DRENLUM-200320 format. One line per 5 residues: number of its first residue (from 1); their letters; for each residue x, y, z of N, C-alpha, C. Coordinates in steps of 0.1 Angstrom, whole numbers, plus 5000, padded with zeros to 4 digits. Layout:
<rs>
NUM) a) X Y Z X Y Z X Y Z; ...
</rs>
This chain:
<rs>
1) maaea) 5086 4681 5171 5083 4695 5166 5095 4702 5159; 5106 4701 5162 5119 4708 5157 5120 4703 5140; 5115 4690 5138 5119 4685 5126 5106 4690 5118; 5093 4692 5123 5083 4697 5113 5087 4711 5113; 5091 4720 5122 5096 4734 5121 5102 4733 5109
6) qryre) 5111 4725 5107 5124 4724 5097 5116 4724 5083; 5108 4713 5085 5100 4714 5069 5090 4721 5068; 5082 4728 5075 5070 4734 5071 5078 4752 5074; 5080 4757 5064 5089 4770 5066 5078 4781 5062; 5077 4792 5071 5070 4803 5068 5080 4815 5063
11) frmpd) 5073 4818 5054 5077 4834 5050 5073 4845 5050; 5079 4855 5054 5072 4863 5066 5072 4875 5055; 5067 4886 5058 5062 4899 5048 5076 4906 5055; 5084 4908 5042 5101 4917 5046 5098 4932 5048; 5109 4936 5049 5106 4956 5050 5110 4953 5037
16) vgegl) 5101 4959 5025 5110 4961 5011 5113 4975 5009; 5112 4981 5020 5114 4998 5018 5127 5000 5027; 5125 5010 5034 5135 5019 5048 5121 5021 5059; 5123 5015 5065 5113 5016 5075 5097 5012 5075; 5094 5007 5061 5080 5005 5060 5075 4994 5069
21) teaei) 5061 4994 5075 5054 4990 5086 5047 4980 5081; 5041 4984 5069 5029 4970 5060 5031 4973 5049; 5025 4964 5043 5021 4960 5028 5007 4954 5024; 5002 4959 5013 4992 4952 5009 4995 4942 4998; 4988 4929 5001 4991 4917 4992 4978 4920 4979
26) lkwlv) 4985 4925 4966 4979 4925 4952 4975 4917 4948; 4986 4906 4947 4981 4891 4937 4990 4881 4940; 4984 4870 4944 4991 4856 4950 4994 4853 4933; 5008 4847 4931 5009 4841 4919 5011 4828 4920; 5009 4819 4929 5009 4805 4932 4995 4802 4939
31) rpgdt) 4996 4787 4942 4981 4783 4947 4987 4772 4960; 4979 4768 4967 4984 4757 4976 4985 4744 4967; 4993 4737 4968 4996 4725 4961 5009 4731 4950; 5011 4740 4944 5021 4746 4933 5033 4745 4941; 5043 4740 4935 5058 4737 4934 5063 4748 4933
36) vsdgq) 5076 4752 4940 5081 4766 4941 5096 4765 4943; 5104 4775 4941 5118 4774 4936 5124 4782 4944; 5138 4783 4950 5143 4792 4953 5146 4805 4947; 5140 4818 4949 5140 4829 4942 5130 4831 4931; 5121 4821 4934 5108 4823 4926 5097 4834 4928
41) vvvev) 5097 4843 4921 5084 4855 4927 5070 4848 4929; 5064 4850 4942 5051 4840 4944 5040 4850 4949; 5041 4863 4948 5034 4874 4956 5036 4890 4950; 5029 4895 4946 5030 4910 4942 5023 4917 4953; 5031 4928 4962 5029 4935 4971 5027 4949 4971
46) etaka) 5019 4958 4974 5021 4973 4971 5023 4978 4986; 5034 4987 4990 5037 4993 4997 5031 5007 4998; 5037 5015 5006 5034 5027 5005 5043 5037 4995; 5049 5027 4986 5058 5039 4979 5055 5030 4964; 5055 5020 4964 5053 5015 4948 5049 4998 4952
51) avelp) 5048 4992 4938 5045 4973 4937 5058 4971 4938; 5058 4958 4944 5069 4949 4943 5067 4937 4943; 5075 4927 4936 5071 4913 4936 5083 4908 4947; 5079 4897 4952 5085 4889 4965 5088 4878 4962; 5101 4873 4958 5105 4861 4959 5106 4851 4972
56) ipydg) 5103 4835 4969 5105 4831 4980 5120 4823 4983; 5121 4826 4993 5133 4816 4995 5136 4801 5001; 5127 4794 4994 5126 4782 4993 5124 4773 4985; 5129 4763 4984 5127 4749 4974 5112 4742 4982; 5102 4738 4974 5097 4727 4982 5079 4729 4975
61) qvrei) 5067 4730 4983 5056 4730 4977 5048 4736 4984; 5037 4746 4980 5030 4757 4989 5023 4749 4998; 5022 4750 5011 5010 4742 5017 4999 4751 5021; 5002 4766 5023 4990 4772 5027 4995 4790 5026; 4984 4794 5022 4985 4811 5020 4976 4815 5028
66) lfeeg) 4982 4825 5039 4977 4828 5053 4970 4840 5053; 4968 4847 5038 4962 4859 5038 4957 4863 5023; 4945 4866 5022 4937 4867 5012 4942 4885 5000; 4943 4881 4992 4945 4892 4980 4935 4905 4986; 4945 4915 4990 4937 4928 4992 4940 4930 5005
71) ttvdv) 4945 4923 5015 4948 4921 5027 4959 4930 5032; 4961 4942 5039 4971 4948 5046 4978 4939 5054; 4989 4937 5055 4999 4930 5067 5009 4937 5070; 5013 4936 5085 5022 4940 5088 5037 4934 5083; 5046 4941 5086 5062 4936 5082 5064 4926 5096
76) gtpii) 5069 4910 5088 5075 4903 5096 5060 4890 5099; 5050 4895 5097 5039 4883 5096 5041 4873 5086; 5039 4863 5088 5042 4851 5080 5029 4850 5068; 5035 4851 5057 5021 4851 5049 5019 4842 5038; 5028 4831 5040 5027 4815 5032 5036 4807 5039
81) tvdte) 5031 4795 5040 5040 4783 5041 5041 4775 5030; 5054 4769 5032 5064 4763 5021 5064 4748 5030; 5060 4738 5021 5064 4726 5027 5079 4717 5016; 5089 4720 5028 5105 4716 5019 5108 4704 5018; 5099 4694 5021 5101 4682 5021 5087 4673 5013
86) pgaae) 5083 4678 5004 5070 4676 4995 5067 4658 4993; 5058 4649 4996 5059 4636 4997 5064 4630 5006; 5069 4633 5017 5075 4624 5028 5062 4625 5037; 5066 4615 5043 5055 4611 5054 5052 4624 5065; 5041 4624 5069 5035 4633 5077 5043 4631 5093
91) ppgep) 5050 4639 5101 5059 4638 5113 5048 4633 5122; 5050 4622 5129 5042 4616 5142 5036 4629 5149; 5024 4627 5152 5016 4634 5161 5020 4630 5175; 5016 4638 5187 5018 4636 5200 5009 4621 5207; 5013 4614 5212 5000 4603 5214 4991 4611 5226
96) eadga) 4980 4602 5223 4966 4604 5229 4966 4598 5240; 4959 4602 5252 4957 4597 5265 4947 4586 5264; 4947 4574 5269 4941 4563 5271 4938 4556 5255; 4950 4557 5249 4949 4551 5235 4934 4557 5225; 4932 4570 5232 4923 4576 5220 4930 4579 5206
101) apker) 4919 4579 5200 4924 4582 5184 4929 4599 5181; 4939 4598 5172 4946 4611 5172 4934 4619 5167; 4938 4630 5174 4927 4640 5168 4930 4647 5155; 4924 4650 5144 4926 4655 5135 4927 4669 5135; 4941 4674 5126 4947 4687 5127 4935 4696 5121
106) qpvlv) 4933 4709 5129 4924 4720 5123 4932 4730 5117; 4927 4736 5106 4934 4746 5101 4933 4760 5110; 4942 4765 5114 4943 4777 5119 4949 4791 5113; 4944 4799 5121 4949 4812 5113 4960 4817 5123; 4966 4828 5116 4976 4833 5122 4974 4841 5135
111) gygvs) 4980 4836 5148 4975 4843 5160 4965 4833 5166; 4961 4821 5162 4949 4814 5169 4956 4799 5171; 4952 4791 5181 4956 4778 5178 4944 4767 5181; 4946 4758 5182 4932 4748 5183 4930 4745 5198; 4921 4749 5201 4916 4751 5214 4914 4733 5221
116) tqatk) 4924 4731 5230 4922 4716 5235 4923 4719 5252; 4916 4707 5259 4912 4708 5272 4918 4695 5276; 4922 4697 5290 4930 4684 5294 4919 4674 5300; 4919 4662 5301 4910 4654 5306 4912 4651 5323; 4904 4653 5330 4906 4649 5343 4899 4634 5347
121) rrprk) 4904 4628 5355 4899 4616 5360 4892 4621 5375; 4879 4610 5376 4876 4614 5384 4880 4605 5398; 4877 4604 5410 4885 4595 5421 4875 4584 5421; 4879 4572 5421 4873 4559 5424 4863 4559 5431; 4847 4551 5429 4841 4551 5440 4839 4537 5448
126) ppagq) 4839 4537 5459 4836 4521 5462 4823 4513 5456; 4822 4502 5456 4811 4494 5451 4799 4497 5460; 4788 4494 5453 4776 4500 5459 4772 4493 5469; 4770 4498 5481 4766 4491 5496 4777 4489 5504; 4789 4491 5499 4800 4494 5508 4809 4505 5511
131) eparp) 4808 4507 5526 4814 4521 5531 4830 4518 5527; 4834 4529 5527 4853 4533 5525 4858 4527 5538; 4865 4520 5538 4874 4517 5550 4879 4528 5558; 4882 4526 5573 4883 4535 5582 4893 4531 5593; 4901 4540 5600 4907 4533 5612 4899 4528 5625
136) agakp) 4900 4517 5628 4893 4511 5639 4890 4522 5653; 4878 4523 5654 4874 4531 5667 4873 4547 5660; 4876 4545 5650 4869 4563 5645 4854 4560 5641; 4851 4573 5646 4834 4575 5645 4833 4580 5630; 4819 4570 5627 4818 4571 5616 4814 4588 5609
141) pappa) 4819 4595 5596 4819 4607 5593 4803 4612 5593; 4804 4627 5592 4790 4629 5596 4788 4632 5579; 4771 4626 5579 4763 4627 5566 4772 4644 5555; 4771 4640 5547 4776 4652 5536 4766 4661 5538; 4769 4672 5535 4756 4681 5529 4750 4677 5515
146) ppppp) 4738 4679 5511 4731 4675 5499 4739 4684 5487; 4745 4681 5481 4755 4685 5468 4743 4697 5460; 4747 4702 5453 4741 4713 5448 4735 4707 5436; 4725 4712 5427 4720 4705 5415 4730 4703 5405; 4733 4693 5397 4739 4694 5386 4738 4704 5375
151) arpep) 4747 4706 5371 4746 4717 5359 4741 4707 5347; 4732 4714 5337 4728 4707 5330 4738 4705 5322; 4742 4691 5315 4753 4688 5307 4748 4691 5293; 4762 4694 5285 4758 4697 5270 4754 4685 5262; 4745 4684 5251 4743 4673 5246 4756 4669 5241
156) aplpg) 4759 4656 5239 4770 4649 5232 4766 4648 5220; 4779 4648 5209 4774 4650 5194 4769 4637 5193; 4758 4633 5183 4754 4619 5177 4764 4612 5170; 4760 4601 5167 4773 4591 5162 4774 4598 5148; 4786 4600 5143 4789 4602 5131 4789 4618 5129
161) qaaet) 4785 4624 5140 4785 4642 5139 4798 4646 5146; 4806 4656 5134 4819 4660 5141 4814 4671 5153; 4825 4670 5164 4825 4683 5175 4825 4694 5169; 4819 4705 5177 4818 4720 5173 4831 4724 5174; 4837 4733 5161 4847 4740 5160 4848 4756 5160
166) rplak) 4856 4762 5165 4855 4772 5167 4857 4781 5149; 4842 4790 5149 4847 4796 5134 4861 4804 5131; 4863 4802 5121 4877 4809 5112 4878 4823 5110; 4878 4831 5117 4879 4845 5114 4890 4850 5119; 4892 4864 5109 4905 4872 5115 4900 4880 5125
171) ppvrk) 4911 4886 5134 4906 4897 5144 4898 4907 5142; 4899 4913 5131 4890 4928 5125 4878 4919 5123; 4875 4908 5115 4863 4903 5112 4853 4896 5128; 4863 4894 5136 4855 4890 5147 4849 4902 5154; 4855 4913 5155 4853 4929 5160 4840 4931 5151
176) lakdl) 4841 4930 5140 4828 4934 5132 4822 4927 5136; 4819 4912 5137 4806 4904 5141 4801 4909 5150; 4811 4911 5165 4808 4918 5177 4799 4927 5180; 4804 4937 5168 4793 4947 5167 4784 4951 5162; 4780 4942 5154 4771 4939 5148 4760 4930 5151
181) gvdla) 4764 4923 5164 4757 4914 5171 4755 4901 5160; 4765 4895 5153 4762 4885 5146 4769 4871 5151; 4764 4862 5149 4773 4847 5156 4780 4841 5144; 4789 4842 5146 4798 4839 5138 4796 4824 5135; 4791 4817 5144 4786 4799 5144 4778 4801 5129
186) avvpt) 4770 4811 5127 4755 4808 5119 4760 4814 5109; 4774 4822 5104 4778 4826 5095 4782 4817 5082; 4780 4816 5072 4785 4806 5061 4794 4815 5054; 4807 4806 5057 4820 4811 5054 4821 4813 5035; 4826 4822 5028 4832 4821 5016 4845 4824 5014
191) gpggi) 4855 4823 5024 4866 4827 5020 4878 4815 5020; 4888 4818 5017 4898 4802 5017 4901 4795 5028; 4896 4781 5027 4898 4772 5037 4887 4774 5050; 4875 4780 5046 4863 4783 5055 4867 4795 5062; 4872 4805 5059 4875 4816 5067 4861 4825 5062
196) vtrdd) 4862 4830 5077 4846 4841 5076 4852 4853 5071; 4847 4860 5059 4853 4876 5054 4844 4883 5061; 4846 4895 5061 4839 4908 5061 4828 4909 5057; 4823 4904 5039 4813 4903 5032 4802 4894 5038; 4808 4883 5044 4802 4875 5048 4793 4878 5063
201) vhaaa) 4799 4885 5070 4795 4892 5081 4784 4900 5080; 4787 4910 5068 4777 4920 5063 4766 4916 5060; 4767 4900 5053 4752 4897 5047 4744 4890 5056; 4754 4884 5065 4743 4879 5079 4738 4890 5087; 4742 4902 5087 4737 4911 5096 4725 4918 5087
206) appap) 4726 4916 5072 4715 4924 5064 4701 4920 5067; 4693 4929 5071 4681 4919 5075 4672 4916 5061; 4664 4904 5061 4659 4898 5049 4645 4910 5047; 4647 4911 5032 4636 4921 5024 4622 4916 5029; 4616 4924 5032 4600 4918 5032 4593 4917 5019
211) pvsat) 4586 4908 5020 4578 4908 5007 4569 4918 5004; 4567 4922 4991 4562 4933 4987 4550 4929 4978; 4539 4932 4984 4527 4931 4973 4526 4938 4962; 4517 4934 4952 4516 4943 4944 4505 4956 4947; 4499 4952 4957 4491 4968 4961 4495 4970 4974
216) apvpa) 4507 4968 4980 4514 4972 4992 4516 4987 4984; 4518 4999 4992 4523 5011 4993 4538 5010 4994; 4546 5014 4985 4560 5014 4985 4565 5025 4995; 4571 5018 5007 4575 5028 5016 4584 5039 5014; 4585 5052 5018 4594 5059 5018 4607 5056 5020
221) vepqs) 4619 5065 5009 4630 5064 5016 4637 5070 5024; 4644 5073 5034 4648 5082 5043 4659 5090 5033; 4663 5102 5033 4671 5110 5025 4684 5105 5028; 4686 5100 5041 4703 5096 5045 4706 5082 5040; 4693 5074 5038 4693 5060 5034 4696 5063 5020
226) laair) 4689 5073 5014 4693 5072 4999 4705 5077 4995; 4713 5085 5002 4724 5092 4999 4734 5078 5003; 4732 5067 5014 4741 5060 5016 4742 5048 5004; 4730 5049 4995 4731 5041 4987 4738 5045 4976; 4741 5055 4973 4746 5061 4959 4763 5067 4966
231) errvp) 4765 5062 4977 4779 5063 4981 4790 5052 4977; 4802 5054 4978 4813 5043 4979 4821 5048 4989; 4826 5037 4991 4834 5037 5001 4848 5030 4999; 4861 5036 5000 4870 5027 4997 4882 5030 5001; 4890 5020 5011 4897 5022 5021 4910 5028 5019
236) vkgvr) 4917 5035 5026 4927 5046 5018 4939 5038 5025; 4946 5036 5015 4959 5026 5012 4968 5024 5006; 4980 5020 5004 4989 5019 4996 4994 5032 4992; 4999 5036 4979 5005 5048 4974 4997 5060 4978; 4980 5058 4978 4971 5067 4983 4973 5072 4997
241) kataq) 4974 5064 5005 4976 5067 5016 4988 5077 5023; 5000 5070 5012 5013 5074 5018 5013 5088 5010; 5008 5092 4998 5007 5105 4992 4999 5114 5004; 4987 5112 5008 4980 5119 5018 4990 5127 5030; 4997 5115 5035 5007 5116 5045 5015 5127 5042
246) amvss) 5025 5124 5029 5035 5133 5027 5028 5146 5024; 5016 5151 5019 5012 5162 5014 5009 5171 5028; 5006 5164 5034 4998 5169 5048 5012 5172 5055; 5022 5166 5059 5032 5167 5065 5042 5180 5058; 5041 5176 5043 5048 5191 5036 5039 5202 5039
251) aftap) 5030 5201 5037 5023 5215 5041 5020 5223 5052; 5022 5213 5063 5019 5218 5078 5037 5217 5084; 5046 5216 5075 5060 5216 5079 5068 5227 5072; 5070 5226 5058 5079 5235 5051 5067 5247 5051; 5071 5263 5053 5063 5273 5047 5066 5275 5034
256) hvtef) 5053 5272 5027 5054 5275 5012 5054 5287 5011; 5057 5290 4996 5055 5304 4989 5056 5297 4975; 5049 5306 4966 5046 5301 4953 5046 5314 4942; 5053 5315 4932 5055 5327 4925 5050 5320 4912; 5046 5331 4906 5038 5328 4892 5047 5336 4878
261) vtvdv) 5047 5332 4869 5052 5340 4858 5046 5335 4846; 5040 5344 4835 5035 5338 4819 5047 5343 4811; 5047 5334 4802 5060 5333 4793 5054 5330 4780; 5060 5338 4769 5058 5332 4758 5070 5325 4753; 5064 5312 4748 5071 5299 4746 5072 5294 4731
266) trtvr) 5070 5305 4723 5068 5302 4710 5081 5298 4703; 5089 5300 4708 5106 5297 4703 5105 5283 4708; 5104 5278 4721 5106 5265 4723 5095 5259 4719; 5083 5258 4715 5075 5252 4706 5081 5246 4692; 5084 5258 4687 5093 5254 4675 5105 5245 4674
271) lverl) 5113 5249 4686 5125 5240 4688 5120 5228 4690; 5112 5226 4695 5104 5208 4697 5103 5204 4683; 5095 5210 4674 5092 5205 4662 5106 5203 4654; 5115 5210 4655 5129 5206 4650 5134 5196 4656; 5134 5192 4669 5143 5184 4675 5138 5170 4671
276) kqdpd) 5122 5170 4670 5116 5156 4664 5122 5150 4649; 5127 5161 4644 5132 5157 4629 5148 5154 4630; 5155 5157 4642 5166 5153 4645 5173 5138 4643; 5179 5134 4635 5184 5120 4639 5188 5117 4653; 5195 5126 4662 5201 5120 4671 5190 5118 4684
281) maglr) 5177 5125 4680 5167 5124 4688 5158 5112 4683; 5159 5108 4673 5149 5097 4667 5147 5087 4679; 5130 5083 4677 5129 5072 4688 5129 5076 4704; 5132 5087 4708 5131 5093 4720 5118 5106 4720; 5114 5104 4736 5107 5113 4739 5108 5130 4739
286) vnpll) 5104 5132 4730 5108 5148 4725 5092 5157 4728; 5092 5166 4737 5079 5172 4740 5083 5187 4743; 5074 5196 4750 5080 5208 4756 5083 5202 4770; 5075 5195 4776 5083 5192 4794 5097 5191 4791; 5103 5183 4779 5117 5180 4778 5125 5191 4780
291) lvmka) 5120 5202 4772 5130 5215 4773 5126 5221 4787; 5116 5221 4793 5115 5230 4806 5124 5220 4819; 5127 5208 4815 5134 5203 4825 5145 5209 4821; 5151 5207 4808 5165 5213 4807 5168 5226 4811; 5155 5236 4810 5160 5249 4814 5158 5250 4830
296) llvai) 5150 5242 4836 5152 5241 4850 5165 5236 4857; 5171 5227 4852 5183 5220 4852 5192 5234 4853; 5193 5242 4839 5203 5252 4836 5199 5266 4849; 5186 5268 4852 5185 5277 4862 5192 5272 4876; 5191 5257 4878 5196 5254 4891 5213 5254 4893
301) rrnpe) 5218 5251 4877 5234 5257 4878 5236 5268 4879; 5227 5278 4875 5232 5292 4880 5228 5296 4895; 5220 5289 4900 5215 5292 4913 5214 5282 4924; 5227 5273 4925 5229 5259 4932 5225 5263 4945; 5221 5272 4953 5218 5272 4963 5205 5267 4965
306) vnaaw) 5193 5269 4956 5180 5261 4957 5180 5251 4959; 5190 5240 4953 5193 5226 4953 5198 5224 4969; 5187 5224 4977 5190 5221 4991 5179 5213 5000; 5179 5209 5010 5172 5205 5019 5176 5207 5034; 5164 5207 5040 5161 5213 5057 5163 5201 5064
311) deenq) 5175 5198 5073 5173 5186 5083 5172 5194 5098; 5160 5192 5099 5150 5195 5112 5158 5188 5124; 5163 5172 5124 5167 5168 5135 5181 5175 5141; 5192 5177 5127 5202 5183 5132 5207 5198 5130; 5194 5204 5125 5192 5217 5125 5205 5222 5117
316) eivyk) 5203 5218 5106 5211 5219 5094 5207 5221 5082; 5215 5231 5070 5208 5228 5057 5217 5222 5050; 5212 5211 5042 5222 5207 5034 5222 5209 5019; 5229 5212 5012 5230 5216 5000 5236 5206 4993; 5231 5204 4978 5235 5193 4973 5242 5193 4958
321) dyvnl) 5251 5188 4955 5259 5189 4942 5258 5181 4932; 5242 5175 4932 5239 5167 4923 5225 5171 4922; 5217 5167 4910 5200 5172 4907 5194 5161 4905; 5186 5151 4915 5180 5139 4913 5163 5147 4907; 5161 5146 4892 5148 5158 4889 5135 5149 4889
326) giaaa) 5128 5150 4899 5114 5140 4899 5106 5145 4892; 5096 5136 4885 5088 5141 4875 5073 5136 4881; 5067 5145 4885 5055 5138 4894 5044 5130 4880; 5039 5119 4883 5034 5108 4872 5021 5103 4881; 5008 5104 4873 4998 5103 4873 4995 5085 4873
331) tprgl) 4996 5074 4879 4991 5062 4875 4978 5059 4881; 4972 5045 4876 4960 5040 4883 4963 5039 4900; 4974 5039 4904 4972 5038 4920 4976 5049 4928; 4977 5061 4920 4978 5074 4925 4991 5080 4921; 4991 5094 4924 5005 5098 4923 5017 5093 4928
336) ivpni) 5030 5094 4919 5039 5089 4923 5051 5099 4919; 5060 5103 4921 5073 5109 4919 5086 5103 4918; 5089 5096 4909 5101 5090 4906 5108 5103 4900; 5122 5098 4903 5131 5111 4898 5143 5104 4890; 5149 5114 4881 5160 5110 4873 5177 5112 4879
341) kdaga) 5178 5102 4882 5193 5105 4888 5204 5111 4880; 5210 5121 4888 5220 5129 4882 5213 5136 4871; 5202 5140 4869 5198 5147 4856 5206 5159 4852; 5212 5165 4860 5220 5177 4857 5234 5171 4846; 5237 5161 4849 5248 5156 4841 5244 5151 4830
346) ktlpe) 5230 5150 4824 5229 5145 4809 5225 5153 4802; 5231 5148 4790 5229 5155 4777 5213 5155 4771; 5210 5166 4763 5196 5162 4759 5189 5149 4754; 5194 5143 4747 5192 5129 4742 5191 5120 4755; 5200 5117 4765 5199 5112 4774 5190 5115 4787
351) laral) 5183 5126 4786 5175 5131 4792 5160 5125 4788; 5161 5129 4774 5151 5123 4770 5147 5108 4769; 5157 5101 4770 5155 5085 4771 5153 5084 4785; 5158 5090 4794 5154 5089 4810 5139 5092 4811; 5133 5103 4805 5120 5108 4805 5110 5095 4802
356) gelvt) 5116 5090 4787 5105 5079 4782 5106 5067 4791; 5118 5064 4798 5117 5053 4802 5107 5054 4818; 5111 5064 4823 5105 5065 4837 5087 5069 4835; 5085 5077 4822 5068 5075 4823 5065 5063 4820; 5069 5055 4810 5065 5041 4805 5063 5032 4821
361) tareg) 5075 5033 4825 5076 5023 4839 5062 5026 4851; 5061 5041 4851 5051 5044 4861 5039 5039 4859; 5036 5042 4844 5023 5039 4840 5021 5021 4842; 5029 5012 4838 5029 4999 4841 5032 4996 4860; 5029 5006 4865 5028 5003 4880 5046 4993 4883
366) ktsla) 5054 4997 4877 5065 4989 4880 5079 4997 4884; 5074 5012 4890 5084 5017 4894 5090 5012 4906; 5101 5014 4908 5110 5009 4917 5114 5016 4927; 5112 5012 4943 5116 5023 4950 5128 5030 4953; 5139 5024 4945 5153 5032 4943 5148 5044 4935
371) dmrdg) 5140 5043 4925 5134 5054 4915 5129 5065 4922; 5125 5064 4936 5113 5072 4943 5124 5079 4957; 5138 5076 4955 5143 5079 4965 5154 5091 4967; 5156 5097 4972 5164 5111 4971 5163 5120 4959; 5151 5123 4956 5147 5135 4947 5151 5147 4956
376) tvtit) 5156 5160 4945 5161 5172 4949 5155 5182 4946; 5145 5182 4936 5133 5192 4929 5126 5183 4922; 5115 5190 4919 5104 5181 4909 5098 5192 4900; 5091 5185 4891 5085 5192 4881 5071 5184 4877; 5060 5191 4880 5046 5188 4876 5041 5195 4868
381) nigvf) 5037 5187 4856 5029 5189 4843 5013 5191 4844; 5009 5197 4850 4996 5200 4848 4990 5207 4838; 4996 5208 4829 4990 5215 4812 4987 5204 4809; 4991 5191 4808 4985 5177 4802 4968 5179 4804; 4965 5183 4816 4949 5184 4822 4942 5196 4814
386) gidtg) 4950 5205 4808 4945 5213 4803 4943 5227 4814; 4952 5225 4825 4949 5236 4835 4960 5248 4833; 4959 5260 4836 4965 5269 4833 4978 5273 4841; 4976 5270 4855 4986 5270 4868 4978 5264 4882; 4987 5262 4890 4982 5262 4901 4995 5262 4914
391) tpilt) 4994 5257 4926 5000 5260 4937 5005 5248 4941; 5017 5239 4935 5019 5225 4937 5024 5225 4954; 5025 5216 4959 5029 5213 4973 5043 5206 4972; 5052 5208 4981 5066 5203 4977 5068 5185 4981; 5073 5182 4975 5075 5165 4979 5085 5168 4989
396) pgesa) 5081 5161 5000 5090 5162 5014 5104 5157 5013; 5112 5168 5020 5125 5165 5019 5133 5176 5005; 5124 5179 4997 5130 5191 4987 5127 5204 4989; 5131 5209 4982 5133 5227 4983 5121 5232 4977; 5120 5224 4961 5112 5235 4954 5108 5225 4943
401) ilalg) 5094 5231 4937 5088 5224 4926 5083 5233 4916; 5083 5232 4904 5078 5238 4893 5069 5232 4888; 5054 5238 4886 5043 5233 4880 5043 5241 4864; 5043 5233 4854 5040 5234 4840 5026 5239 4837; 5021 5247 4831 5005 5249 4828 5006 5248 4812
406) aireq) 4992 5245 4811 4990 5242 4795 4994 5254 4786; 5000 5251 4773 5005 5261 4763 4993 5264 4754; 4992 5276 4753 4978 5279 4747 4983 5289 4734; 4978 5291 4726 4980 5302 4714 4969 5313 4719; 4977 5327 4724 4972 5336 4728 4974 5348 4718
411) awvhk) 4965 5361 4720 4971 5372 4716 4983 5379 4724; 4994 5384 4721 5005 5385 4727 5013 5397 4720; 5017 5407 4728 5024 5419 4720 5040 5410 4718; 5044 5413 4707 5054 5407 4704 5061 5417 4692; 5072 5424 4696 5080 5433 4690 5072 5444 4686
416) gkikp) 5061 5449 4697 5053 5460 4695 5038 5458 4686; 5036 5448 4683 5027 5442 4677 5018 5430 4684; 5005 5430 4682 4997 5422 4688 4997 5406 4678; 5000 5397 4680 5002 5385 4677 4998 5374 4681; 4997 5364 4675 4994 5350 4679 5004 5344 4683
421) rhvtt) 5006 5339 4698 5018 5336 4703 5013 5323 4712; 5027 5312 4714 5020 5302 4723 5027 5308 4738; 5016 5306 4748 5019 5313 4760 5018 5305 4770; 5025 5298 4779 5024 5294 4792 5026 5300 4805; 5018 5295 4816 5024 5299 4831 5029 5290 4835
426) lalsf) 5040 5295 4845 5051 5286 4855 5050 5294 4866; 5045 5281 4877 5041 5282 4889 5054 5278 4897; 5061 5283 4905 5072 5275 4915 5071 5282 4931; 5068 5268 4936 5066 5269 4951 5080 5266 4957; 5085 5271 4967 5098 5264 4975 5098 5268 4994
431) dhrlv) 5104 5265 4997 5102 5262 5011 5113 5272 5016; 5106 5283 5021 5109 5296 5026 5120 5292 5038; 5117 5287 5043 5133 5282 5053 5144 5284 5047; 5150 5275 5033 5158 5275 5026 5158 5288 5017; 5150 5290 5010 5149 5294 4996 5141 5312 4999
436) dgelg) 5149 5322 5000 5141 5335 5001 5134 5340 4986; 5128 5351 4991 5119 5356 4976 5131 5358 4964; 5141 5366 4968 5149 5371 4960 5158 5354 4949; 5162 5346 4958 5166 5333 4951 5155 5328 4944; 5142 5327 4948 5132 5321 4942 5129 5325 4932
441) srvla) 5127 5341 4931 5125 5344 4919 5137 5346 4908; 5147 5347 4913 5159 5340 4901 5160 5331 4895; 5152 5318 4901 5150 5306 4896 5144 5306 4884; 5130 5312 4893 5121 5311 4882 5120 5320 4868; 5127 5331 4869 5132 5338 4861 5138 5335 4850
446) dvaav) 5148 5326 4856 5160 5320 4845 5151 5309 4838; 5144 5305 4844 5134 5291 4836 5127 5299 4826; 5122 5308 4827 5108 5318 4817 5125 5322 4805; 5135 5326 4810 5141 5334 4801 5146 5324 4791; 5148 5309 4796 5155 5299 4788 5141 5295 4777
451) lehpq) 5130 5294 4785 5119 5288 4775 5114 5299 4764; 5121 5314 4768 5117 5320 4758 5124 5323 4748; 5139 5323 4751 5149 5320 4744 5156 5310 4744; 5152 5301 4736 5161 5285 4739 5172 5286 4736; 5178 5297 4726 5193 5295 4724 5200 5295 4738
456) rlitw) 5196 5301 4745 5204 5302 4759 5209 5289 4767; 5200 5280 4761 5205 5264 4765 5220 5265 4762; 5224 5265 4749 5236 5267 4746 5246 5275 4753; 5244 5290 4756 5252 5298 4762 5251 5299 4778; 5242 5294 4783 5241 5290 4798 5248 5280 4804
461) s) 5247 5269 4794 5247 5253 4800 5264 5253 4800
</rs>
């Protein structure tokens, strides 16, 4: 058994983040029988933070894949078995009693084994008509009480018929079958290796549709049944689950305050157009968001106390001398907030390059866990959706988040006259435990002042 354990190696779901307890299997990149090598990526999983590719730490041949795509697996659970000595003879099994043929190995799910029962021998009976020997002078034993009627024996399998085996199904599927009153033995499995899936159980539980004749009246559909037909249910997991938990925790932990300001950003819009023609910015991502990022960084430099975090456990305020600027990004898997490390120390071209890489990586679903850790403040650009303003919720562990609304051409009083100007609304939410109204107002006013007169980027930086 030790040799077999060394040969067949199980790869367990690792903790790919800090304290994560589970991950969803997105896509298997190998199949049973494929040859793998140490360091080869075999599966893509999604944690509560990002999609991650997992490399196998063994050389060998894939023997068994233990979970289907779409399954959420706890950290530490085996997910794939590798034969590290492919082509070698199978290790001998344990001998069977009375010279019986060895039993065929049955595929098993994690947490289940093949049920075996020990064989018991009956005591030998004396030949017919002969009483068992007893000592001389001993009285014959009293006649035994009539035995109870024997239990009805189970019919033995016919020649060539395999003995009945326990249907393969995961514990949640077994519970579902029990709740729906479905006999797993009567379900036709469609999963890999003959595993019964949830869909199989639901299909077995669905009543067959009665035949409808051409003259029979169509039964009325109950309103509740009609509503159920027109609904879709999607499990909450992965990034969506993590985002929901984080937003609830933030909303009910940090006392939010949101302030708003509407500002004329005509000069900023013009500067963006000039920067697009600048040779130093060629090929880089240049848009109003880039200058809003720079304006916020200038405001933080002028008001460093806003760049802090609340340590509840130690009852301390942690002031940070670096700015990891988070950018909220909508992706097919949900909202994520990667951040640009040491954004405050970057030049405008460096900031543009980092912004372009961040957005591209997020849209491709390849944002790493490191890119989403240790953020200090965040910007969310709701203006790209045509929204004027909002009340953004803080990213957990951060003190402030700035929302950029849509930039629209509006009638605006400029130098005493009504003129068409580019106008936007900014909203700053902050943690009132760390940031009081005066500090929050100064930060928001500084951002607005830089966007109204972007030459202050030079004088204030």
